[in-house]
C-alpha positions, -999 to 999 in steps of 0.1 A, spaced: 0 0 0 14 34 -9 21 59 18 -6 86 22 4 119 6 -6 148 -15 -3 152 -53 14 185 -61 18 201 -95 50 220 -104 50 242 -135 83 251 -151 96 257 -186 62 250 -202 59 216 -185 35 205 -158 50 179 -135 33 161 -107 50 146 -76 36 129 -46 47 144 -13 43 129 21 28 148 51 64 153 64 74 167 30 43 190 30 53 203 64 88 210 52 74 227 21 52 249 43 82 259 64 102 266 33 75 289 19 70 306 53 107 313 55 105 330 21 77 353 31 83 390 40 78 398 77 49 421 67 28 391 56 35 368 85 9 382 109 -18 376 82 -6 340 78 -5 334 115 -42 346 117 -51 323 89 -34 293 104 -49 300 138 -84 300 122 -77 267 105 -62 250 136 -87 264 161 -117 281 145 -136 284 178 -108 303 195 -104 325 165 -141 333 165 -141 341 202 -110 363 197 -126 382 169 -160 385 185 -172 420 194 -169 431 231 -202 426 250 -209 462 259 -245 457 268 -252 467 304 -259 440 328 -296 438 337 -309 437 372 -320 401 366 -285 391 356 -269 409 385 -293 390 409 -284 357 392 -247 364 396 -251 374 432 -271 341 439 -244 321 422 -216 337 442 -235 332 475 -241 295 466 -204 291 459 -195 308 492 -219 285 511 -203 254 494 -167 261 501 -160 279 468 -163 247 448 -188 241 420 -205 208 412 -182 182 396 -193 173 360 -203 137 369 -225 150 397 -242 176 375 -248 149 349 -263 126 375 -285 153 389 -298 161 354 -304 124 347 -279 124 319 -254 100 333 
């Protein structure tokens, strides 16, 4: 069985040549290309790579700041939660216990 890889086209002197590269080769090619980039383009590339690797973190990082004022209801809920935590030694409910209480074990 052939090793997994990517088929890459190289154009040169009027010819189109294909070669199969392994993932290790692809990583080396990526590093080689990054090393050739001007410094001014690196931050854009880093942003793109971060989005590919961890799209949720990227979306959170780029989300607008929540500047909506906290409602009285929200303030009361936070105060109740803090009081509950203080009464229970500053510890929340372990995940397994919460799942059991909700009947989702």
